[in-house]
CHARMM-style PDB file with segment names, atoms N, HN, CA, C and O in Angstrom:
ATOM      1  N   MET     1      97.278 119.337 157.092  1.00  0.00      PROA
ATOM      2  CA  MET     1      95.895 119.147 156.868  1.00  0.00      PROA
ATOM      3  C   MET     1      95.114 119.874 157.990  1.00  0.00      PROA
ATOM      4  O   MET     1      95.547 119.874 159.143  1.00  0.00      PROA
ATOM      5  N   ILE     2      94.008 120.468 157.661  1.00  0.00      PROA
ATOM      6  HN  ILE     2      93.657 120.467 156.725  1.00  0.00      PROA
ATOM      7  CA  ILE     2      93.206 121.150 158.708  1.00  0.00      PROA
ATOM      8  C   ILE     2      91.916 120.410 158.747  1.00  0.00      PROA
ATOM      9  O   ILE     2      91.313 120.168 157.701  1.00  0.00      PROA
ATOM     10  N   LEU     3      91.463 120.038 159.924  1.00  0.00      PROA
ATOM     11  HN  LEU     3      91.952 120.235 160.774  1.00  0.00      PROA
ATOM     12  CA  LEU     3      90.256 119.254 160.105  1.00  0.00      PROA
ATOM     13  C   LEU     3      89.321 120.074 161.003  1.00  0.00      PROA
ATOM     14  O   LEU     3      89.722 120.526 162.075  1.00  0.00      PROA
ATOM     15  N   PHE     4      88.086 120.261 160.562  1.00  0.00      PROA
ATOM     16  HN  PHE     4      87.760 119.894 159.691  1.00  0.00      PROA
ATOM     17  CA  PHE     4      87.158 120.996 161.368  1.00  0.00      PROA
ATOM     18  C   PHE     4      85.741 120.429 161.215  1.00  0.00      PROA
ATOM     19  O   PHE     4      85.409 119.786 160.219  1.00  0.00      PROA
ATOM     20  N   ASP     5      84.912 120.696 162.253  1.00  0.00      PROA
ATOM     21  HN  ASP     5      85.182 121.218 163.061  1.00  0.00      PROA
ATOM     22  CA  ASP     5      83.532 120.159 162.237  1.00  0.00      PROA
ATOM     23  C   ASP     5      82.676 121.298 161.909  1.00  0.00      PROA
ATOM     24  O   ASP     5      82.912 122.433 162.324  1.00  0.00      PROA
ATOM     25  N   VAL     6      81.614 120.977 161.115  1.00  0.00      PROA
ATOM     26  HN  VAL     6      81.422 120.056 160.778  1.00  0.00      PROA
ATOM     27  CA  VAL     6      80.561 121.946 160.734  1.00  0.00      PROA
ATOM     28  C   VAL     6      79.242 121.368 161.301  1.00  0.00      PROA
ATOM     29  O   VAL     6      78.776 120.329 160.834  1.00  0.00      PROA
ATOM     30  N   TYR     7      78.684 121.995 162.237  1.00  0.00      PROA
ATOM     31  HN  TYR     7      79.063 122.839 162.617  1.00  0.00      PROA
ATOM     32  CA  TYR     7      77.429 121.490 162.802  1.00  0.00      PROA
ATOM     33  C   TYR     7      76.262 121.847 161.963  1.00  0.00      PROA
ATOM     34  O   TYR     7      76.251 122.884 161.300  1.00  0.00      PROA
ATOM     35  N   ALA     8      75.232 120.963 161.983  1.00  0.00      PROA
ATOM     36  HN  ALA     8      75.242 120.120 162.522  1.00  0.00      PROA
ATOM     37  CA  ALA     8      74.021 121.176 161.223  1.00  0.00      PROA
ATOM     38  C   ALA     8      73.309 122.380 161.653  1.00  0.00      PROA
ATOM     39  O   ALA     8      73.205 122.689 162.840  1.00  0.00      PROA
ATOM     40  N   GLY     9      72.794 123.091 160.639  1.00  0.00      PROA
ATOM     41  HN  GLY     9      72.878 122.840 159.675  1.00  0.00      PROA
ATOM     42  CA  GLY     9      72.045 124.306 160.940  1.00  0.00      PROA
ATOM     43  C   GLY     9      70.700 124.305 160.206  1.00  0.00      PROA
ATOM     44  O   GLY     9      70.321 123.289 159.623  1.00  0.00      PROA
ATOM     45  N   LYS    10      69.993 125.400 160.225  1.00  0.00      PROA
ATOM     46  HN  LYS    10      70.301 126.226 160.698  1.00  0.00      PROA
ATOM     47  CA  LYS    10      68.655 125.385 159.648  1.00  0.00      PROA
ATOM     48  C   LYS    10      68.636 125.965 158.265  1.00  0.00      PROA
ATOM     49  O   LYS    10      67.639 125.829 157.555  1.00  0.00      PROA
ATOM     50  N   GLU    11      69.747 126.631 157.841  1.00  0.00      PROA
ATOM     51  HN  GLU    11      70.557 126.741 158.417  1.00  0.00      PROA
ATOM     52  CA  GLU    11      69.735 127.346 156.511  1.00  0.00      PROA
ATOM     53  C   GLU    11      70.676 126.693 155.577  1.00  0.00      PROA
ATOM     54  O   GLU    11      71.765 127.211 155.330  1.00  0.00      PROA
ATOM     55  N   THR    12      70.273 125.502 155.011  1.00  0.00      PROA
ATOM     56  HN  THR    12      69.388 125.082 155.211  1.00  0.00      PROA
ATOM     57  CA  THR    12      71.112 124.780 154.086  1.00  0.00      PROA
ATOM     58  C   THR    12      70.787 125.268 152.707  1.00  0.00      PROA
ATOM     59  O   THR    12      69.678 125.771 152.528  1.00  0.00      PROA
ATOM     60  N   PRO    13      71.626 125.176 151.725  1.00  0.00      PROA
ATOM     61  CA  PRO    13      72.882 124.502 151.719  1.00  0.00      PROA
ATOM     62  C   PRO    13      73.984 125.397 152.247  1.00  0.00      PROA
ATOM     63  O   PRO    13      73.834 126.616 152.323  1.00  0.00      PROA
ATOM     64  N   TYR    14      75.173 124.730 152.638  1.00  0.00      PROA
ATOM     65  HN  TYR    14      75.296 123.739 152.576  1.00  0.00      PROA
ATOM     66  CA  TYR    14      76.321 125.380 152.996  1.00  0.00      PROA
ATOM     67  C   TYR    14      77.273 125.364 151.740  1.00  0.00      PROA
ATOM     68  O   TYR    14      77.272 124.442 150.924  1.00  0.00      PROA
ATOM     69  N   TYR    15      78.040 126.410 151.668  1.00  0.00      PROA
ATOM     70  HN  TYR    15      78.041 127.159 152.331  1.00  0.00      PROA
ATOM     71  CA  TYR    15      78.935 126.477 150.467  1.00  0.00      PROA
ATOM     72  C   TYR    15      80.384 126.590 150.915  1.00  0.00      PROA
ATOM     73  O   TYR    15      80.712 127.157 151.957  1.00  0.00      PROA
ATOM     74  N   TYR    16      81.223 126.023 150.072  1.00  0.00      PROA
ATOM     75  HN  TYR    16      80.956 125.563 149.225  1.00  0.00      PROA
ATOM     76  CA  TYR    16      82.643 126.227 150.039  1.00  0.00      PROA
ATOM     77  C   TYR    16      82.957 127.283 149.006  1.00  0.00      PROA
ATOM     78  O   TYR    16      82.616 127.135 147.832  1.00  0.00      PROA
ATOM     79  N   VAL    17      83.629 128.387 149.453  1.00  0.00      PROA
ATOM     80  HN  VAL    17      83.906 128.507 150.406  1.00  0.00      PROA
ATOM     81  CA  VAL    17      83.966 129.425 148.448  1.00  0.00      PROA
ATOM     82  C   VAL    17      85.525 129.387 148.439  1.00  0.00      PROA
ATOM     83  O   VAL    17      86.182 129.571 149.463  1.00  0.00      PROA
ATOM     84  N   GLY    18      86.074 129.137 147.216  1.00  0.00      PROA
ATOM     85  HN  GLY    18      85.540 128.987 146.384  1.00  0.00      PROA
ATOM     86  CA  GLY    18      87.422 129.143 146.967  1.00  0.00      PROA
ATOM     87  C   GLY    18      87.785 129.238 145.600  1.00  0.00      PROA
ATOM     88  O   GLY    18      87.057 128.701 144.765  1.00  0.00      PROA
ATOM     89  N   GLU    19      88.852 129.872 145.238  1.00  0.00      PROA
ATOM     90  HN  GLU    19      89.443 130.308 145.917  1.00  0.00      PROA
ATOM     91  CA  GLU    19      89.339 129.956 143.861  1.00  0.00      PROA
ATOM     92  C   GLU    19      88.298 130.483 142.876  1.00  0.00      PROA
ATOM     93  O   GLU    19      88.267 130.061 141.720  1.00  0.00      PROA
ATOM     94  N   GLY    20      87.424 131.426 143.340  1.00  0.00      PROA
ATOM     95  HN  GLY    20      87.450 131.769 144.280  1.00  0.00      PROA
ATOM     96  CA  GLY    20      86.462 131.988 142.529  1.00  0.00      PROA
ATOM     97  C   GLY    20      85.192 131.144 142.319  1.00  0.00      PROA
ATOM     98  O   GLY    20      84.305 131.543 141.565  1.00  0.00      PROA
ATOM     99  N   ASN    21      85.105 130.008 142.968  1.00  0.00      PROA
ATOM    100  HN  ASN    21      85.826 129.684 143.581  1.00  0.00      PROA
ATOM    101  CA  ASN    21      83.971 129.118 142.900  1.00  0.00      PROA
ATOM    102  C   ASN    21      83.219 129.072 144.205  1.00  0.00      PROA
ATOM    103  O   ASN    21      83.808 129.160 145.283  1.00  0.00      PROA
ATOM    104  N   MET    22      81.856 128.927 144.098  1.00  0.00      PROA
ATOM    105  HN  MET    22      81.377 128.855 143.223  1.00  0.00      PROA
ATOM    106  CA  MET    22      80.958 128.716 145.333  1.00  0.00      PROA
ATOM    107  C   MET    22      80.301 127.350 145.062  1.00  0.00      PROA
ATOM    108  O   MET    22      79.525 127.227 144.114  1.00  0.00      PROA
ATOM    109  N   THR    23      80.584 126.369 145.840  1.00  0.00      PROA
ATOM    110  HN  THR    23      81.214 126.469 146.610  1.00  0.00      PROA
ATOM    111  CA  THR    23      80.188 125.015 145.634  1.00  0.00      PROA
ATOM    112  C   THR    23      79.448 124.520 146.869  1.00  0.00      PROA
ATOM    113  O   THR    23      79.914 124.754 147.984  1.00  0.00      PROA
ATOM    114  N   ALA    24      78.330 123.855 146.716  1.00  0.00      PROA
ATOM    115  HN  ALA    24      77.951 123.665 145.810  1.00  0.00      PROA
ATOM    116  CA  ALA    24      77.658 123.093 147.777  1.00  0.00      PROA
ATOM    117  C   ALA    24      78.051 121.692 147.718  1.00  0.00      PROA
ATOM    118  O   ALA    24      78.090 121.096 146.642  1.00  0.00      PROA
ATOM    119  N   TYR    25      78.364 121.099 148.907  1.00  0.00      PROA
ATOM    120  HN  TYR    25      78.332 121.583 149.782  1.00  0.00      PROA
ATOM    121  CA  TYR    25      78.794 119.730 148.981  1.00  0.00      PROA
ATOM    122  C   TYR    25      77.808 118.889 149.779  1.00  0.00      PROA
ATOM    123  O   TYR    25      77.121 119.420 150.652  1.00  0.00      PROA
ATOM    124  N   ILE    26      77.719 117.579 149.500  1.00  0.00      PROA
ATOM    125  HN  ILE    26      78.277 117.148 148.791  1.00  0.00      PROA
ATOM    126  CA  ILE    26      76.905 116.637 150.304  1.00  0.00      PROA
ATOM    127  C   ILE    26      77.919 115.571 150.644  1.00  0.00      PROA
ATOM    128  O   ILE    26      78.980 115.425 150.036  1.00  0.00      PROA
ATOM    129  N   ARG    27      77.496 114.808 151.703  1.00  0.00      PROA
ATOM    130  HN  ARG    27      76.634 114.926 152.197  1.00  0.00      PROA
ATOM    131  CA  ARG    27      78.295 113.647 152.147  1.00  0.00      PROA
ATOM    132  C   ARG    27      77.785 112.373 151.474  1.00  0.00      PROA
ATOM    133  O   ARG    27      76.580 112.136 151.399  1.00  0.00      PROA
ATOM    134  N   LEU    28      78.708 111.569 150.992  1.00  0.00      PROA
ATOM    135  HN  LEU    28      79.688 111.761 151.053  1.00  0.00      PROA
ATOM    136  CA  LEU    28      78.431 110.176 150.396  1.00  0.00      PROA
ATOM    137  C   LEU    28      79.448 109.283 151.122  1.00  0.00      PROA
ATOM    138  O   LEU    28      80.656 109.295 150.886  1.00  0.00      PROA
ATOM    139  N   GLY    29      78.849 108.524 152.010  1.00  0.00      PROA
ATOM    140  HN  GLY    29      77.868 108.514 152.202  1.00  0.00      PROA
ATOM    141  CA  GLY    29      79.749 107.621 152.772  1.00  0.00      PROA
ATOM    142  C   GLY    29      80.751 108.548 153.600  1.00  0.00      PROA
ATOM    143  O   GLY    29      80.351 109.392 154.402  1.00  0.00      PROA
ATOM    144  N   ASN    30      82.025 108.316 153.336  1.00  0.00      PROA
ATOM    145  HN  ASN    30      82.350 107.631 152.684  1.00  0.00      PROA
ATOM    146  CA  ASN    30      82.995 109.004 154.117  1.00  0.00      PROA
ATOM    147  C   ASN    30      83.720 110.154 153.303  1.00  0.00      PROA
ATOM    148  O   ASN    30      84.856 110.528 153.594  1.00  0.00      PROA
ATOM    149  N   GLU    31      83.029 110.653 152.330  1.00  0.00      PROA
ATOM    150  HN  GLU    31      82.106 110.350 152.093  1.00  0.00      PROA
ATOM    151  CA  GLU    31      83.590 111.684 151.419  1.00  0.00      PROA
ATOM    152  C   GLU    31      82.698 112.829 151.110  1.00  0.00      PROA
ATOM    153  O   GLU    31      81.484 112.621 151.102  1.00  0.00      PROA
ATOM    154  N   SER    32      83.143 113.970 150.864  1.00  0.00      PROA
ATOM    155  HN  SER    32      84.128 114.139 150.871  1.00  0.00      PROA
ATOM    156  CA  SER    32      82.310 115.115 150.421  1.00  0.00      PROA
ATOM    157  C   SER    32      82.332 115.240 148.949  1.00  0.00      PROA
ATOM    158  O   SER    32      83.431 115.312 148.398  1.00  0.00      PROA
ATOM    159  N   VAL    33      81.276 115.275 148.265  1.00  0.00      PROA
ATOM    160  HN  VAL    33      80.384 115.217 148.712  1.00  0.00      PROA
ATOM    161  CA  VAL    33      81.231 115.435 146.779  1.00  0.00      PROA
ATOM    162  C   VAL    33      80.317 116.605 146.451  1.00  0.00      PROA
ATOM    163  O   VAL    33      79.321 116.799 147.149  1.00  0.00      PROA
ATOM    164  N   PRO    34      80.603 117.378 145.443  1.00  0.00      PROA
ATOM    165  CA  PRO    34      79.704 118.399 144.967  1.00  0.00      PROA
ATOM    166  C   PRO    34      78.318 117.969 144.709  1.00  0.00      PROA
ATOM    167  O   PRO    34      78.085 116.930 144.090  1.00  0.00      PROA
ATOM    168  N   ALA    35      77.349 118.772 145.186  1.00  0.00      PROA
ATOM    169  HN  ALA    35      77.538 119.616 145.688  1.00  0.00      PROA
ATOM    170  CA  ALA    35      75.955 118.419 145.033  1.00  0.00      PROA
ATOM    171  C   ALA    35      75.525 118.604 143.663  1.00  0.00      PROA
ATOM    172  O   ALA    35      75.803 119.629 143.041  1.00  0.00      PROA
ATOM    173  N   ASP    36      74.812 117.584 143.137  1.00  0.00      PROA
ATOM    174  HN  ASP    36      74.586 116.751 143.642  1.00  0.00      PROA
ATOM    175  CA  ASP    36      74.189 117.727 141.783  1.00  0.00      PROA
ATOM    176  C   ASP    36      72.911 118.550 141.952  1.00  0.00      PROA
ATOM    177  O   ASP    36      72.554 118.956 143.058  1.00  0.00      PROA
ATOM    178  N   ASN    37      72.218 118.788 140.799  1.00  0.00      PROA
ATOM    179  HN  ASN    37      72.508 118.458 139.901  1.00  0.00      PROA
ATOM    180  CA  ASN    37      71.073 119.686 140.793  1.00  0.00      PROA
ATOM    181  C   ASN    37      69.971 119.221 141.780  1.00  0.00      PROA
ATOM    182  O   ASN    37      69.377 120.017 142.508  1.00  0.00      PROA
ATOM    183  N   VAL    38      69.733 117.892 141.764  1.00  0.00      PROA
ATOM    184  HN  VAL    38      70.216 117.245 141.173  1.00  0.00      PROA
ATOM    185  CA  VAL    38      68.598 117.378 142.542  1.00  0.00      PROA
ATOM    186  C   VAL    38      68.978 117.540 144.076  1.00  0.00      PROA
ATOM    187  O   VAL    38      68.155 117.996 144.871  1.00  0.00      PROA
ATOM    188  N   ALA    39      70.226 117.159 144.456  1.00  0.00      PROA
ATOM    189  HN  ALA    39      70.894 116.788 143.811  1.00  0.00      PROA
ATOM    190  CA  ALA    39      70.659 117.255 145.792  1.00  0.00      PROA
ATOM    191  C   ALA    39      70.643 118.721 146.260  1.00  0.00      PROA
ATOM    192  O   ALA    39      70.291 119.016 147.402  1.00  0.00      PROA
ATOM    193  N   PHE    40      71.024 119.613 145.369  1.00  0.00      PROA
ATOM    194  HN  PHE    40      71.309 119.374 144.441  1.00  0.00      PROA
ATOM    195  CA  PHE    40      71.056 121.030 145.708  1.00  0.00      PROA
ATOM    196  C   PHE    40      69.698 121.475 146.000  1.00  0.00      PROA
ATOM    197  O   PHE    40      69.510 122.106 147.040  1.00  0.00      PROA
ATOM    198  N   LYS    41      68.646 121.205 145.144  1.00  0.00      PROA
ATOM    199  HN  LYS    41      68.799 120.693 144.299  1.00  0.00      PROA
ATOM    200  CA  LYS    41      67.315 121.623 145.367  1.00  0.00      PROA
ATOM    201  C   LYS    41      66.717 121.011 146.656  1.00  0.00      PROA
ATOM    202  O   LYS    41      65.912 121.637 147.345  1.00  0.00      PROA
ATOM    203  N   ARG    42      67.147 119.747 146.958  1.00  0.00      PROA
ATOM    204  HN  ARG    42      67.801 119.239 146.398  1.00  0.00      PROA
ATOM    205  CA  ARG    42      66.669 119.121 148.278  1.00  0.00      PROA
ATOM    206  C   ARG    42      67.210 119.949 149.474  1.00  0.00      PROA
ATOM    207  O   ARG    42      66.505 120.232 150.442  1.00  0.00      PROA
ATOM    208  N   LEU    43      68.516 120.322 149.343  1.00  0.00      PROA
ATOM    209  HN  LEU    43      69.089 120.093 148.556  1.00  0.00      PROA
ATOM    210  CA  LEU    43      69.085 121.174 150.427  1.00  0.00      PROA
ATOM    211  C   LEU    43      68.393 122.486 150.590  1.00  0.00      PROA
ATOM    212  O   LEU    43      68.141 122.938 151.707  1.00  0.00      PROA
ATOM    213  N   VAL    44      68.091 123.086 149.503  1.00  0.00      PROA
ATOM    214  HN  VAL    44      68.295 122.719 148.596  1.00  0.00      PROA
ATOM    215  CA  VAL    44      67.343 124.427 149.504  1.00  0.00      PROA
ATOM    216  C   VAL    44      66.011 124.171 150.257  1.00  0.00      PROA
ATOM    217  O   VAL    44      65.709 124.889 151.210  1.00  0.00      PROA
ATOM    218  N   LEU    45      65.231 123.187 149.856  1.00  0.00      PROA
ATOM    219  HN  LEU    45      65.476 122.603 149.081  1.00  0.00      PROA
ATOM    220  CA  LEU    45      63.987 122.921 150.494  1.00  0.00      PROA
ATOM    221  C   LEU    45      64.155 122.606 151.933  1.00  0.00      PROA
ATOM    222  O   LEU    45      63.405 123.120 152.762  1.00  0.00      PROA
ATOM    223  N   GLN    46      65.127 121.763 152.283  1.00  0.00      PROA
ATOM    224  HN  GLN    46      65.736 121.345 151.609  1.00  0.00      PROA
ATOM    225  CA  GLN    46      65.444 121.432 153.681  1.00  0.00      PROA
ATOM    226  C   GLN    46      65.720 122.705 154.494  1.00  0.00      PROA
ATOM    227  O   GLN    46      65.284 122.799 155.641  1.00  0.00      PROA
ATOM    228  N   GLY    47      66.390 123.623 153.959  1.00  0.00      PROA
ATOM    229  HN  GLY    47      66.745 123.546 153.027  1.00  0.00      PROA
ATOM    230  CA  GLY    47      66.728 124.847 154.668  1.00  0.00      PROA
ATOM    231  C   GLY    47      65.534 125.717 154.872  1.00  0.00      PROA
ATOM    232  O   GLY    47      65.600 126.615 155.711  1.00  0.00      PROA
ATOM    233  N   THR    48      64.424 125.523 154.161  1.00  0.00      PROA
ATOM    234  HN  THR    48      64.370 124.793 153.479  1.00  0.00      PROA
ATOM    235  CA  THR    48      63.115 126.281 154.338  1.00  0.00      PROA
ATOM    236  C   THR    48      62.103 125.316 155.033  1.00  0.00      PROA
ATOM    237  O   THR    48      60.916 125.639 155.074  1.00  0.00      PROA
ATOM    238  N   ASN    49      62.507 124.216 155.547  1.00  0.00      PROA
ATOM    239  HN  ASN    49      63.471 123.954 155.514  1.00  0.00      PROA
ATOM    240  CA  ASN    49      61.685 123.279 156.277  1.00  0.00      PROA
ATOM    241  C   ASN    49      60.535 122.809 155.422  1.00  0.00      PROA
ATOM    242  O   ASN    49      59.401 122.738 155.894  1.00  0.00      PROA
ATOM    243  N   ARG    50      60.818 122.473 154.122  1.00  0.00      PROA
ATOM    244  HN  ARG    50      61.740 122.531 153.739  1.00  0.00      PROA
ATOM    245  CA  ARG    50      59.888 121.916 153.199  1.00  0.00      PROA
ATOM    246  C   ARG    50      60.378 120.667 152.515  1.00  0.00      PROA
ATOM    247  O   ARG    50      61.539 120.317 152.726  1.00  0.00      PROA
ATOM    248  N   SER    51      59.634 119.984 151.743  1.00  0.00      PROA
ATOM    249  HN  SER    51      58.690 120.269 151.571  1.00  0.00      PROA
ATOM    250  CA  SER    51      60.065 118.795 150.930  1.00  0.00      PROA
ATOM    251  C   SER    51      59.331 118.906 149.575  1.00  0.00      PROA
ATOM    252  O   SER    51      58.448 119.743 149.384  1.00  0.00      PROA
ATOM    253  N   TYR    52      59.735 118.032 148.659  1.00  0.00      PROA
ATOM    254  HN  TYR    52      60.451 117.352 148.813  1.00  0.00      PROA
ATOM    255  CA  TYR    52      59.120 118.055 147.376  1.00  0.00      PROA
ATOM    256  C   TYR    52      57.636 117.677 147.491  1.00  0.00      PROA
ATOM    257  O   TYR    52      56.827 118.170 146.706  1.00  0.00      PROA
ATOM    258  N   ASP    53      57.276 116.861 148.396  1.00  0.00      PROA
ATOM    259  HN  ASP    53      57.933 116.461 149.035  1.00  0.00      PROA
ATOM    260  CA  ASP    53      55.912 116.444 148.684  1.00  0.00      PROA
ATOM    261  C   ASP    53      55.029 117.568 149.153  1.00  0.00      PROA
ATOM    262  O   ASP    53      53.811 117.522 148.983  1.00  0.00      PROA
ATOM    263  N   SER    54      55.640 118.587 149.747  1.00  0.00      PROA
ATOM    264  HN  SER    54      56.629 118.625 149.885  1.00  0.00      PROA
ATOM    265  CA  SER    54      54.842 119.732 150.314  1.00  0.00      PROA
ATOM    266  C   SER    54      54.639 120.857 149.389  1.00  0.00      PROA
ATOM    267  O   SER    54      53.904 121.789 149.713  1.00  0.00      PROA
ATOM    268  N   LEU    55      55.285 120.824 148.184  1.00  0.00      PROA
ATOM    269  HN  LEU    55      55.882 120.067 147.921  1.00  0.00      PROA
ATOM    270  CA  LEU    55      55.213 121.903 147.302  1.00  0.00      PROA
ATOM    271  C   LEU    55      53.827 121.886 146.557  1.00  0.00      PROA
ATOM    272  O   LEU    55      53.295 120.815 146.262  1.00  0.00      PROA
ATOM    273  N   VAL    56      53.304 123.004 146.286  1.00  0.00      PROA
ATOM    274  HN  VAL    56      53.736 123.874 146.525  1.00  0.00      PROA
ATOM    275  CA  VAL    56      51.983 123.189 145.557  1.00  0.00      PROA
ATOM    276  C   VAL    56      52.293 123.088 144.056  1.00  0.00      PROA
ATOM    277  O   VAL    56      53.247 123.654 143.521  1.00  0.00      PROA
ATOM    278  N   SER    57      51.392 122.311 143.425  1.00  0.00      PROA
ATOM    279  HN  SER    57      50.617 121.851 143.858  1.00  0.00      PROA
ATOM    280  CA  SER    57      51.503 122.101 142.068  1.00  0.00      PROA
ATOM    281  C   SER    57      50.992 123.309 141.275  1.00  0.00      PROA
ATOM    282  O   SER    57      50.101 124.010 141.756  1.00  0.00      PROA
ATOM    283  N   ASN    58      51.519 123.574 140.092  1.00  0.00      PROA
ATOM    284  HN  ASN    58      52.243 123.005 139.701  1.00  0.00      PROA
ATOM    285  CA  ASN    58      51.019 124.583 139.173  1.00  0.00      PROA
ATOM    286  C   ASN    58      49.802 124.202 138.424  1.00  0.00      PROA
ATOM    287  O   ASN    58      49.104 125.036 137.848  1.00  0.00      PROA
ATOM    288  N   TYR    59      49.542 122.868 138.438  1.00  0.00      PROA
ATOM    289  HN  TYR    59      50.109 122.190 138.906  1.00  0.00      PROA
ATOM    290  CA  TYR    59      48.412 122.366 137.712  1.00  0.00      PROA
ATOM    291  C   TYR    59      47.135 122.232 138.512  1.00  0.00      PROA
ATOM    292  O   TYR    59      47.175 121.837 139.677  1.00  0.00      PROA
ATOM    293  N   LYS    60      46.034 122.546 137.925  1.00  0.00      PROA
ATOM    294  HN  LYS    60      46.002 122.868 136.979  1.00  0.00      PROA
ATOM    295  CA  LYS    60      44.776 122.397 138.642  1.00  0.00      PROA
ATOM    296  C   LYS    60      44.170 121.053 138.479  1.00  0.00      PROA
ATOM    297  O   LYS    60      44.140 120.514 137.373  1.00  0.00      PROA
ATOM    298  N   PHE    61      43.666 120.470 139.592  1.00  0.00      PROA
ATOM    299  HN  PHE    61      43.690 120.908 140.490  1.00  0.00      PROA
ATOM    300  CA  PHE    61      43.112 119.208 139.485  1.00  0.00      PROA
ATOM    301  C   PHE    61      41.939 119.025 138.511  1.00  0.00      PROA
ATOM    302  O   PHE    61      41.737 117.947 137.953  1.00  0.00      PROA
ATOM    303  N   LEU    62      41.209 120.057 138.334  1.00  0.00      PROA
ATOM    304  HN  LEU    62      41.373 120.932 138.788  1.00  0.00      PROA
ATOM    305  CA  LEU    62      40.040 119.975 137.390  1.00  0.00      PROA
ATOM    306  C   LEU    62      40.443 119.887 135.940  1.00  0.00      PROA
ATOM    307  O   LEU    62      39.644 119.483 135.095  1.00  0.00      PROA
ATOM    308  N   ASN    63      41.756 120.284 135.619  1.00  0.00      PROA
ATOM    309  HN  ASN    63      42.405 120.612 136.306  1.00  0.00      PROA
ATOM    310  CA  ASN    63      42.252 120.140 134.237  1.00  0.00      PROA
ATOM    311  C   ASN    63      42.879 118.760 133.999  1.00  0.00      PROA
ATOM    312  O   ASN    63      43.380 118.543 132.896  1.00  0.00      PROA
ATOM    313  N   MET    64      42.889 117.871 134.885  1.00  0.00      PROA
ATOM    314  HN  MET    64      42.482 118.048 135.781  1.00  0.00      PROA
ATOM    315  CA  MET    64      43.511 116.558 134.760  1.00  0.00      PROA
ATOM    316  C   MET    64      42.461 115.524 134.280  1.00  0.00      PROA
ATOM    317  O   MET    64      41.275 115.644 134.589  1.00  0.00      PROA
ATOM    318  N   ALA    65      42.915 114.527 133.531  1.00  0.00      PROA
ATOM    319  HN  ALA    65      43.878 114.430 133.279  1.00  0.00      PROA
ATOM    320  CA  ALA    65      42.046 113.432 133.199  1.00  0.00      PROA
ATOM    321  C   ALA    65      42.786 112.096 133.417  1.00  0.00      PROA
ATOM    322  O   ALA    65      43.975 111.956 133.129  1.00  0.00      PROA
ATOM    323  N   PHE    66      42.065 111.186 133.909  1.00  0.00      PROA
ATOM    324  HN  PHE    66      41.099 111.300 134.144  1.00  0.00      PROA
ATOM    325  CA  PHE    66      42.732 109.852 134.104  1.00  0.00      PROA
ATOM    326  C   PHE    66      41.975 108.783 133.384  1.00  0.00      PROA
ATOM    327  O   PHE    66      40.756 108.687 133.522  1.00  0.00      PROA
ATOM    328  N   ASP    67      42.648 107.995 132.635  1.00  0.00      PROA
ATOM    329  HN  ASP    67      43.639 108.073 132.523  1.00  0.00      PROA
ATOM    330  CA  ASP    67      42.026 106.851 131.867  1.00  0.00      PROA
ATOM    331  C   ASP    67      42.622 105.439 132.383  1.00  0.00      PROA
ATOM    332  O   ASP    67      43.764 105.345 132.832  1.00  0.00      PROA
ATOM    333  N   LEU    68      41.842 104.494 132.284  1.00  0.00      PROA
ATOM    334  HN  LEU    68      40.914 104.571 131.919  1.00  0.00      PROA
ATOM    335  CA  LEU    68      42.252 103.145 132.584  1.00  0.00      PROA
ATOM    336  C   LEU    68      42.429 102.348 131.291  1.00  0.00      PROA
ATOM    337  OT1 LEU    68      42.778 101.169 131.336  1.00  0.00      PROA
TER     338      LEU     68
END
């Protein structure tokens, strides 16, 4: 068994490349699991120092309507 530490960086996600596959992993508890689509997008945004809340909407506020 080989054990190594990967230190946090600023350009996430990190990939494991092996057997012709390129897979991004996340930690859940004490294990690494492949990142699903939502986690992957979160990692990409984190790597660019952004979050879902900071993204600009494609919809204009003037085109929205709210009813009670």
